[in-house]
C-alpha positions, 0 to 999 in steps of 0.5 A: 530309335536305334536302341529300340531296333537293336533290342528287337534283334536281341529277342530270339523269338522276335528275331526268328519271326522277322527273319522267317518273314523276310525269307518267305517274302524273298521266295515270293519275289523270286517266283514273281519273275519266273515265267511259265515254261510255255512263254517266249520271254523276249516276245512278251517284253516287246509285245505285251507292253504295247497295250499298256495304255489301253483301258483293259490293260489299265484294268489289269494293272489296277487289279495287279496293284492290290493283289500282288500279281503280275498280269503284264508278264505271264509268271507262275505267280501271275495271278498273285493272291487276287483269287483269294482276295475275291473269295474272301470278299465274296464270303464276307458279303455272303455272311451279311445276307445268308443266314447259315453263313452268318450263323457259322460266323458267330460260332467263334473260332470253329466257325471262322476255321470252317469259313476259311476252309470254304474260302480256300476251296473257292480260291482254287475254283476261281484260280482255275477259271481266271487262269484259263480265261487269262491264258486264252486272252493273253495273245489278244491283250499283247497286241501281237501282230504279224502272226507272232505269238507270245507263246513258244511255237512248240506249245501252240497249235497252228498259226493262231498263237493259242496254246494246245489243249494239253499245255493250256491245261498244264499252264492253268494248273501251274498258275493255280498251284502258284496262287495256292502256294502264295496262300500257303506262304501268307498263312505261314507268315501269320502262324510263324512270322510277324504281321498279316501274311496276305497284306505283307505280300501285297505290300511287297508287290507295291514297294517293288514298283516304287524304285523304277519311277525314282530311278527314272526321275534321278536319271532325268535329273542327271541328264538334264539337271534341275531346270529353273523353268520349262516342262522338265524337272524344275527345282521348285517342282521337286521341292513341291513333290518332296513337301507334298509327299511328306504331307500326304503320308502324315495325313494318311497316318493320322487318319489311318490311326484316327478313332472316335472314342465313345465313353462307356462304363461297365457294371459292377459284379460282386464275386465272393469278396471281390468286386469286378467292373465299374470301370470307365472305358471307351469304345474305339471306332475307326474313322476309316472303317472301310479301309482301302476297299472303296478306292479299289471298287471305285477305280475298278468300276470306272475302268469298265465303262472306259473299256466298253465305250472304247469300242464305240469311239468311232461315234460322237456319243461313244467318243464323248463317253470314253473321254468322260470316263478317262483320266484325261477329263480331269473334272468329270473323271474325278467327280465320278471317282469321288461319288463312287468312293463315298457310295462304297464307303457307306456300303462297305461300312454297312456290311462290316459294321453291325451296330445291333450286334455291337449293342447286344454285346455291350448289353451282355457284358454289362457295359453301357454308354452314358445317356443311352439305354442298352439295346435299341437306343445304343444301336441307333446312337452307334449307327449315327456316330458311324455315319458321321465319321464315315463321311470324314473317312470318305472325304479323306479317301477321296482326297487321297485317291484323286491326288495322283490324277491332279498331280499328273495333269497339273504338274506334268508328273509321270503317272507312276511317280504321281501314284506315290502321292495317293491311291490304293498303294500308299494306303495299303503300304501305310496300313500294313506297316503300322499293323506290323509295327504294332505287332512288334510292339506287343512282343516288346511290351510283353517283355517289359521293353519300350515299344517303337511307337512310345516316346 
């Protein structure tokens, strides 16, 4: 493995791509810690974190996890790439129901470029709206009291703690430019770096969160030692955590790379004196076709009723519903979580996977699946296979998603540390890492070197 890594840095083009990617990611992390000029950093550290356990703050933290944003501190990159992700999802959904956009999507590279252009325009519009409302709600989210504002007094109007109109507009433009710059960074990584730019930005934000819980665990062990019993960090508990982490990562890798290979055969074509086709191939269908989107949708949707019913906690029914949708009710919360994950798995797969188009493409290329006639019969077979493997993928996502909640409740593990063992962050990190390794392998194989994944 060390020899393979050495070979990577002996190839000038690949070395340049890797270093450029690292530099752009470093720029992203640098801007991640630069507050807006109107923010009182000392006040925000002690007031904005007071509502960390509230449902609304939980919703913001969940959104920040998969969007490379920081909604706890108001920074120039505070929105991250969340507006771009939102715009991309909107256009992906529209392309499946709106004929003009669906037609544009089928035009090939020119159509995709046009859709990307529309996505950028929509991203700027979403940035303006989200940053405006976020800056308006920031003083209320912080739980400020005593008239203290998280904004510097020279930029606020009166005792309301709100920004003046001029500085509100200026801050909106700064946050919008920050998101546009991140979008540009992602495109530069796509064009001149290695890996998918937007995914790498998200992965960098997730990995940056990981050292803090580990440092806290190491500090707890250093202060109290490994206890043989009790509620602290025991040797048995630590061993269980290490083994479980390795098992979960192994399963995530296995399912992420898992495929159902459908045998196919292409027809023979005679051109001049040469015979083309007639080869046996296979059609790969991913087990986890929906990716991490079902977990993102399900977890975000579960936080909304918790926030709404939190207003009615004074009533008996409001208190019951609030408890039912909170993580404290392990059974009720996880059951709803699993149901929503299964629903969104099939929903997102139905949007992204079109068996009719795939059957038509196979027919046009002269490829058939044994035992099924080209056209409608092939489409029905592909749809049936996708329904079956989506069930397996949904069960896997559900198991990974509820793992942090079970660990936090039954093993008394801190939530930040328990999130290492499942959820959106782990899936994104593993998926992006393998995508980057595969792209590095393509460079190595093209130059007749062994890939990183080759034995």
